[in-house]
C-alpha positions as a Markdown table, in Angstrom:
| # | Residue | x | y | z |
|---|---|---|---|---|
| 1 | Met | 34.1 | -12.5 | -5.7 |
| 2 | Lys | 32.3 | -12.7 | -2.4 |
| 3 | Gly | 28.9 | -11.8 | -3.9 |
| 4 | Gly | 29.0 | -15.1 | -5.7 |
| 5 | Ser | 29.4 | -17.3 | -2.6 |
| 6 | Leu | 26.7 | -19.7 | -1.7 |
| 7 | Gly | 26.3 | -18.1 | 1.7 |
| 8 | Ala | 25.6 | -14.7 | 0.3 |
| 9 | Val | 23.2 | -16.1 | -2.2 |
| 10 | Leu | 21.3 | -18.0 | 0.5 |
| 11 | Ala | 21.3 | -14.9 | 2.7 |
| 12 | Leu | 19.9 | -12.9 | -0.2 |
| 13 | Ile | 17.0 | -15.4 | -0.6 |
| 14 | Leu | 16.3 | -15.4 | 3.1 |
| 15 | Val | 16.2 | -11.6 | 3.3 |
| 16 | Gly | 13.9 | -11.4 | 0.2 |
| 17 | Ala | 11.6 | -14.1 | 1.6 |
| 18 | Gly | 11.4 | -12.4 | 5.0 |
| 19 | Trp | 10.8 | -9.0 | 3.6 |
| 20 | Gly | 8.2 | -10.3 | 1.3 |
| 21 | Ile | 6.2 | -12.0 | 4.0 |
| 22 | Thr | 5.7 | -8.8 | 5.9 |
| 23 | Ile | 3.4 | -7.5 | 3.1 |
| 24 | Pro | 0.6 | -10.1 | 3.4 |
| 25 | Leu | 1.1 | -10.1 | 7.2 |
| 26 | Thr | 0.2 | -6.4 | 7.1 |
| 27 | Lys | -3.1 | -7.3 | 5.4 |
| 28 | Val | -3.9 | -9.7 | 8.3 |
| 29 | Val | -3.0 | -7.0 | 10.9 |
| 30 | Val | -5.3 | -4.4 | 9.5 |
| 31 | Ser | -8.2 | -6.8 | 9.0 |
| 32 | Thr | -9.6 | -6.1 | 12.5 |
| 33 | Gly | -9.5 | -2.4 | 12.2 |
| 34 | Tyr | -6.3 | -1.5 | 14.0 |
| 35 | Gln | -5.2 | 2.1 | 13.2 |
| 36 | Pro | -1.8 | 3.2 | 12.1 |
| 37 | Phe | -0.5 | 5.1 | 15.2 |
| 38 | Gly | -1.1 | 2.1 | 17.5 |
| 39 | Leu | 0.5 | -0.3 | 15.1 |
| 40 | Ile | 3.5 | 1.9 | 14.3 |
| 41 | Phe | 4.2 | 2.5 | 18.0 |
| 42 | Trp | 4.5 | -1.2 | 18.8 |
| 43 | Gln | 6.5 | -1.8 | 15.6 |
| 44 | Met | 8.9 | 0.8 | 16.8 |
| 45 | Val | 9.1 | -0.6 | 20.4 |
| 46 | Ile | 9.8 | -4.1 | 19.1 |
| 47 | Gly | 12.5 | -2.7 | 16.7 |
| 48 | Ala | 14.1 | -0.7 | 19.6 |
| 49 | Val | 14.2 | -3.8 | 21.8 |
| 50 | Ile | 15.8 | -6.0 | 19.2 |
| 51 | Thr | 18.4 | -3.4 | 18.0 |
| 52 | Phe | 19.2 | -2.6 | 21.6 |
| 53 | Ala | 20.0 | -6.2 | 22.3 |
| 54 | Leu | 22.1 | -6.4 | 19.1 |
| 55 | Leu | 24.1 | -3.3 | 20.1 |
| 56 | Thr | 24.6 | -4.5 | 23.7 |
| 57 | Leu | 25.8 | -7.9 | 22.5 |
| 58 | Arg | 28.4 | -6.1 | 20.4 |
| 59 | Gly | 29.6 | -4.0 | 23.3 |
| 60 | Lys | 28.1 | -0.7 | 21.8 |
| 61 | Arg | 26.6 | 2.1 | 23.8 |
| 62 | Pro | 23.1 | 2.5 | 22.3 |
| 63 | Phe | 22.3 | 6.0 | 23.8 |
| 64 | Gln | 25.6 | 7.6 | 23.1 |
| 65 | Leu | 24.7 | 9.9 | 20.1 |
| 66 | Thr | 25.8 | 13.3 | 19.0 |
| 67 | Arg | 23.3 | 16.1 | 18.0 |
| 68 | Ala | 23.8 | 15.4 | 14.3 |
| 69 | Gln | 23.3 | 11.7 | 14.8 |
| 70 | Leu | 20.1 | 12.3 | 16.8 |
| 71 | Gly | 18.9 | 14.6 | 14.0 |
| 72 | Leu | 19.5 | 11.9 | 11.4 |
| 73 | Cys | 17.7 | 9.3 | 13.5 |
| 74 | Gly | 14.7 | 11.6 | 13.8 |
| 75 | Val | 14.6 | 12.2 | 10.0 |
| 76 | Ile | 14.9 | 8.5 | 9.3 |
| 77 | Ala | 12.1 | 7.8 | 11.8 |
| 78 | Leu | 9.8 | 10.3 | 10.1 |
| 79 | Ile | 10.4 | 9.5 | 6.4 |
| 80 | Gly | 11.4 | 5.9 | 6.9 |
| 81 | Thr | 8.6 | 4.7 | 9.1 |
| 82 | Leu | 6.1 | 7.1 | 10.5 |
| 83 | Leu | 4.9 | 8.7 | 7.2 |
| 84 | Pro | 5.2 | 5.8 | 4.8 |
| 85 | Asn | 3.8 | 3.2 | 7.3 |
| 86 | Gly | 1.0 | 5.5 | 8.3 |
| 87 | Val | -0.2 | 5.6 | 4.7 |
| 88 | Ser | 0.6 | 1.9 | 4.0 |
| 89 | Tyr | -1.6 | 0.6 | 6.8 |
| 90 | Gln | -4.5 | 2.5 | 5.4 |
| 91 | Val | -3.8 | 1.4 | 1.8 |
| 92 | Ala | -3.4 | -2.2 | 2.9 |
| 93 | Val | -7.1 | -2.2 | 3.8 |
| 94 | His | -8.1 | -1.5 | 0.2 |
| 95 | Leu | -5.5 | -3.2 | -2.0 |
| 96 | Pro | -4.4 | -6.8 | -2.4 |
| 97 | Ala | -1.1 | -7.7 | -0.9 |
| 98 | Ala | 0.2 | -8.8 | -4.3 |
| 99 | Val | -0.4 | -5.3 | -5.7 |
| 100 | Leu | 1.4 | -3.8 | -2.7 |
| 101 | Ser | 4.4 | -6.1 | -3.4 |
| 102 | Ile | 4.6 | -4.9 | -7.0 |
| 103 | Val | 4.3 | -1.2 | -6.0 |
| 104 | Leu | 7.1 | -1.7 | -3.5 |
| 105 | Ser | 9.4 | -2.9 | -6.4 |
| 106 | Leu | 9.2 | 0.6 | -7.9 |
| 107 | Ile | 11.4 | 2.1 | -5.2 |
| 108 | Pro | 14.7 | 2.0 | -7.2 |
| 109 | Met | 12.8 | 3.5 | -10.2 |
| 110 | Ile | 11.4 | 6.3 | -8.0 |
| 111 | Ala | 14.8 | 6.8 | -6.4 |
| 112 | Phe | 16.5 | 7.5 | -9.8 |
| 113 | Pro | 14.9 | 10.8 | -10.7 |
| 114 | Ile | 15.3 | 11.9 | -7.0 |
| 115 | Ala | 19.0 | 11.0 | -7.3 |
| 116 | Leu | 19.3 | 13.1 | -10.4 |
| 117 | Val | 17.8 | 16.1 | -8.7 |
| 118 | Met | 20.1 | 15.6 | -5.6 |
| 119 | Arg | 23.1 | 14.8 | -8.0 |
| 120 | Asn | 23.6 | 11.4 | -6.5 |
| 121 | Asp | 23.5 | 9.7 | -9.9 |
| 122 | Arg | 23.9 | 10.4 | -13.6 |
| 123 | Phe | 21.3 | 10.2 | -16.4 |
| 124 | Ser | 21.3 | 7.2 | -18.7 |
| 125 | Val | 18.9 | 6.1 | -21.5 |
| 126 | Ala | 18.7 | 2.5 | -20.0 |
| 127 | Lys | 17.5 | 3.9 | -16.7 |
| 128 | Leu | 15.0 | 6.1 | -18.5 |
| 129 | Val | 13.6 | 3.1 | -20.3 |
| 130 | Gly | 13.4 | 1.3 | -16.9 |
| 131 | Leu | 11.4 | 4.2 | -15.4 |
| 132 | Ala | 9.0 | 4.0 | -18.4 |
| 133 | Leu | 8.5 | 0.2 | -17.8 |
| 134 | Gly | 7.8 | 0.8 | -14.2 |
| 135 | Leu | 5.3 | 3.5 | -15.0 |
| 136 | Ala | 3.7 | 1.1 | -17.5 |
| 137 | Gly | 3.4 | -1.5 | -14.7 |
| 138 | Val | 1.5 | 1.0 | -12.5 |
| 139 | Val | -0.8 | 1.8 | -15.4 |
| 140 | Val | -1.6 | -1.9 | -15.9 |
| 141 | Leu | -2.4 | -2.2 | -12.2 |
| 142 | Gly | -4.7 | 0.8 | -12.5 |
| 143 | Gln | -6.9 | -0.8 | -15.1 |
| 144 | Arg | -10.5 | -1.1 | -13.9 |
| 145 | Asp | -11.9 | -3.5 | -16.4 |
| 146 | Gly | -10.4 | -6.7 | -14.8 |
| 147 | Ala | -10.7 | -8.7 | -11.6 |
| 148 | Leu | -7.8 | -6.8 | -10.0 |
| 149 | Met | -9.5 | -3.5 | -9.3 |
| 150 | Gln | -13.0 | -4.1 | -8.0 |
| 151 | Gln | -14.1 | -0.4 | -8.0 |
| 152 | Gly | -13.0 | 3.0 | -9.1 |
| 153 | Leu | -11.9 | 3.9 | -5.6 |
| 154 | Ser | -9.1 | 1.3 | -5.8 |
| 155 | Val | -7.3 | 3.5 | -8.4 |
| 156 | Val | -7.2 | 6.3 | -5.8 |
| 157 | Trp | -5.7 | 3.9 | -3.3 |
| 158 | Leu | -3.2 | 2.7 | -5.9 |
| 159 | Val | -2.0 | 6.3 | -6.1 |
| 160 | Phe | -1.7 | 6.5 | -2.4 |
| 161 | Ala | 0.3 | 3.3 | -2.4 |
| 162 | Leu | 3.0 | 5.1 | -4.2 |
| 163 | Val | 3.6 | 7.4 | -1.2 |
| 164 | Ala | 5.5 | 4.8 | 0.8 |
| 165 | Pro | 8.0 | 3.8 | -2.0 |
| 166 | Thr | 8.5 | 7.5 | -2.7 |
| 167 | Phe | 9.5 | 8.2 | 1.0 |
| 168 | Tyr | 11.8 | 5.1 | 0.9 |
| 169 | Ala | 13.4 | 6.3 | -2.3 |
| 170 | Phe | 14.0 | 9.8 | -0.8 |
| 171 | Glu | 15.4 | 8.2 | 2.4 |
| 172 | Ala | 17.9 | 6.2 | 0.4 |
| 173 | Asn | 19.1 | 9.3 | -1.5 |
| 174 | Leu | 19.2 | 11.4 | 1.7 |
| 175 | Val | 21.4 | 8.8 | 3.5 |
| 176 | Asn | 23.6 | 8.5 | 0.4 |
| 177 | Arg | 24.0 | 12.3 | 0.3 |
| 178 | Thr | 24.6 | 13.0 | 4.0 |
| 179 | Gly | 26.1 | 9.8 | 5.2 |
| 180 | Thr | 25.3 | 8.4 | 8.7 |
| 181 | Phe | 27.6 | 10.7 | 10.7 |
| 182 | Gly | 29.7 | 7.7 | 11.7 |
| 183 | Leu | 26.7 | 5.7 | 13.0 |
| 184 | Asp | 26.6 | 2.0 | 12.7 |
| 185 | Pro | 23.5 | 1.1 | 10.6 |
| 186 | Val | 22.0 | -0.9 | 13.5 |
| 187 | His | 22.7 | 2.0 | 15.8 |
| 188 | Leu | 20.9 | 4.3 | 13.3 |
| 189 | Leu | 17.9 | 1.9 | 13.3 |
| 190 | Phe | 17.9 | 1.8 | 17.1 |
| 191 | Gly | 17.9 | 5.6 | 17.4 |
| 192 | Ala | 15.1 | 6.0 | 14.8 |
| 193 | Ser | 13.0 | 3.3 | 16.6 |
| 194 | Val | 13.3 | 5.0 | 19.9 |
| 195 | Ile | 12.5 | 8.5 | 18.5 |
| 196 | Gly | 9.7 | 7.1 | 16.4 |
| 197 | Ala | 8.1 | 5.4 | 19.4 |
| 198 | Ala | 8.4 | 8.5 | 21.5 |
| 199 | Val | 6.6 | 10.6 | 18.8 |
| 200 | Cys | 4.0 | 7.9 | 18.1 |
| 201 | Leu | 2.9 | 7.2 | 21.6 |
| 202 | Pro | 1.2 | 10.5 | 22.4 |
| 203 | Leu | -0.4 | 10.5 | 18.9 |
| 204 | Ala | -1.8 | 7.0 | 19.5 |
| 205 | Leu | -3.1 | 8.1 | 22.9 |
| 206 | Ala | -4.6 | 11.4 | 21.7 |
| 207 | Thr | -6.4 | 9.8 | 18.7 |
| 208 | Gly | -7.6 | 6.7 | 20.6 |
| 209 | Gln | -5.5 | 4.4 | 18.4 |
| 210 | Phe | -3.3 | 3.0 | 21.2 |
| 211 | Ile | -3.4 | -0.8 | 21.4 |
| 212 | Ser | -3.1 | -2.3 | 24.9 |
| 213 | Pro | -0.6 | -5.2 | 25.0 |
| 214 | Ile | -2.8 | -6.8 | 27.7 |
| 215 | Arg | -5.4 | -8.4 | 25.6 |
| 216 | Pro | -6.2 | -11.8 | 24.0 |
| 217 | Tyr | -3.8 | -12.5 | 21.2 |
| 218 | Gly | -5.4 | -13.7 | 18.0 |
| 219 | Val | -4.0 | -14.1 | 14.5 |
| 220 | Pro | -3.8 | -10.3 | 13.8 |
| 221 | Glu | -1.9 | -9.6 | 17.0 |
| 222 | Ile | 0.6 | -12.4 | 16.4 |
| 223 | Ala | 1.0 | -11.4 | 12.8 |
| 224 | His | 1.9 | -7.9 | 13.9 |
| 225 | Val | 4.6 | -9.1 | 16.3 |
| 226 | Phe | 6.0 | -11.5 | 13.8 |
| 227 | Ser | 6.0 | -8.9 | 11.1 |
| 228 | Ser | 7.8 | -6.4 | 13.3 |
| 229 | Val | 10.4 | -8.9 | 14.3 |
| 230 | Ala | 10.9 | -10.0 | 10.7 |
| 231 | His | 11.3 | -6.4 | 9.6 |
| 232 | Val | 14.2 | -5.7 | 12.0 |
| 233 | Leu | 15.9 | -9.0 | 11.2 |
| 234 | Val | 15.7 | -8.8 | 7.4 |
| 235 | Tyr | 16.9 | -5.1 | 7.6 |
| 236 | Ala | 19.9 | -6.2 | 9.6 |
| 237 | Gly | 20.5 | -9.1 | 7.1 |
| 238 | Tyr | 20.3 | -6.7 | 4.2 |
| 239 | Leu | 22.9 | -4.4 | 5.8 |
| 240 | Trp | 25.1 | -7.4 | 6.4 |
| 241 | Leu | 24.8 | -8.3 | 2.7 |
| 242 | Val | 25.8 | -4.8 | 1.7 |
| 243 | Gly | 29.0 | -5.0 | 3.8 |
| 244 | Arg | 29.9 | -8.6 | 2.7 |
| 245 | Ala | 28.9 | -8.7 | -0.9 |
| 246 | Gly | 28.5 | -5.1 | -2.0 |
| 247 | Ala | 25.6 | -2.8 | -2.8 |
| 248 | Val | 25.2 | -4.1 | -6.3 |
| 249 | Phe | 24.7 | -7.7 | -5.2 |
| 250 | Ala | 22.5 | -6.7 | -2.3 |
| 251 | Ala | 20.3 | -4.5 | -4.6 |
| 252 | Gln | 19.0 | -7.7 | -6.2 |
| 253 | Val | 16.9 | -8.3 | -3.0 |
| 254 | Ser | 14.3 | -5.9 | -4.6 |
| 255 | Tyr | 13.5 | -8.6 | -7.1 |
| 256 | Leu | 13.0 | -11.2 | -4.4 |
| 257 | Val | 10.9 | -9.0 | -2.1 |
| 258 | Thr | 8.3 | -8.5 | -4.9 |
| 259 | Ile | 8.3 | -12.1 | -6.1 |
| 260 | Phe | 8.1 | -13.5 | -2.6 |
| 261 | Gly | 5.5 | -10.9 | -1.6 |
| 262 | Val | 3.2 | -12.0 | -4.5 |
| 263 | Thr | 3.8 | -15.7 | -3.7 |
| 264 | Trp | 3.2 | -15.3 | 0.1 |
| 265 | Ala | -0.1 | -13.4 | -0.8 |
| 266 | Met | -1.3 | -16.4 | -2.8 |
| 267 | Val | -0.2 | -19.0 | -0.3 |
| 268 | Leu | -1.2 | -17.3 | 3.0 |
| 269 | Leu | -4.2 | -15.2 | 1.9 |
| 270 | Gly | -5.4 | -17.2 | -1.1 |
| 271 | Glu | -5.3 | -14.1 | -3.3 |
| 272 | His | -6.3 | -14.7 | -6.9 |
| 273 | Val | -3.7 | -13.3 | -9.3 |
| 274 | Pro | -5.4 | -12.1 | -12.5 |
| 275 | Pro | -3.4 | -11.9 | -15.8 |
| 276 | Gln | -2.8 | -8.1 | -15.7 |
| 277 | Leu | -1.0 | -8.5 | -12.3 |
| 278 | Trp | 1.5 | -10.9 | -13.9 |
| 279 | Met | 1.9 | -8.4 | -16.7 |
| 280 | Ala | 2.5 | -5.6 | -14.2 |
| 281 | Leu | 5.0 | -7.8 | -12.4 |
| 282 | Gly | 7.0 | -8.5 | -15.6 |
| 283 | Leu | 7.1 | -4.8 | -16.5 |
| 284 | Ala | 8.2 | -3.8 | -13.0 |
| 285 | Met | 11.0 | -6.5 | -12.9 |
| 286 | Ser | 12.2 | -5.5 | -16.3 |
| 287 | Gly | 12.3 | -1.8 | -15.3 |
| 288 | Leu | 14.1 | -2.7 | -12.0 |
| 289 | Phe | 16.8 | -4.6 | -14.0 |
| 290 | Leu | 17.5 | -1.5 | -16.0 |
| 291 | Val | 17.4 | 1.0 | -13.2 |
| 292 | Gln | 19.4 | -0.8 | -10.5 |
| 293 | Pro | 23.2 | 0.0 | -10.0 |
| 294 | Arg | 25.5 | -2.0 | -12.2 |
| 295 | Lys | 29.1 | -1.0 | -11.0 |
| 296 | Ala | 30.9 | -1.3 | -7.8 |
| 297 | Gly | 30.8 | 2.1 | -6.1 |
| 298 | Asp | 27.4 | 3.1 | -7.5 |
| 299 | Thr | 24.7 | 4.3 | -5.1 |
| 300 | Asp | 23.5 | 1.8 | -2.6 |
| 301 | Ala | 20.2 | 0.0 | -2.9 |
| 302 | Pro | 17.3 | 1.7 | -1.2 |
| 303 | Gln | 17.3 | 1.6 | 2.5 |
| 304 | Phe | 14.2 | 0.6 | 4.5 |
| 305 | Ser | 13.6 | 1.5 | 8.1 |
């Protein structure tokens, strides 16, 4: 089985580590007060440049898209980046990176009830138990009597933190339902990045959130560039894993993103991890194990744009 090869396992670890490091990097980026539209615009630009280069090297025509493909790229840009990232950058100011990592692990559990409504999946008791465990993890995170939540307002931001994984879960189900209209996944990401940048630029200018690239580059600016590059590369790596080892094997990256996200937060940011966070992590991981697909041919793991 290809999924058991050493190369696939190493690739899975690299993708999980790369995805996980983008979470504490986001904390660094927002530490100086940069606003969402300016940050998202440059993330989209960097994503478009990298995917354009990848398509060109493969002999593809990046701008050759049908109306249906353009429409899908626009939807993916909206629900895969603009809306979830707009909220995430605000939430990152108020919550620890370790908490954000655990909330991100809830994507498969949120995706399951959406899949039931869209008839992309079938009900099972195991997945229902998994959803309950994931919800229990959120409840543990929301406790205000420990070191994790410093004030009552943090609980409000925890609720807002669920917005991003909800959009990602809906995106996964939408792509599973409609398909990509023949688009290569990298081509889809390129189209979404170009459309997202075109939408975000006037918003950034109108709201005064545009970030000039001609400026001294400190740690936050370098962190944003690194995070944007890492985001595109790990997404491409994830898609490569799906094609080589199958969706079931690749879905295990959700475990690693959360584990590495918590670890990177401790190493890079020196975040203290109180006992209730480890309890929440255990509940989330247990729930994820029950909710993820188990057979070849099941719904693909959630897609991130």
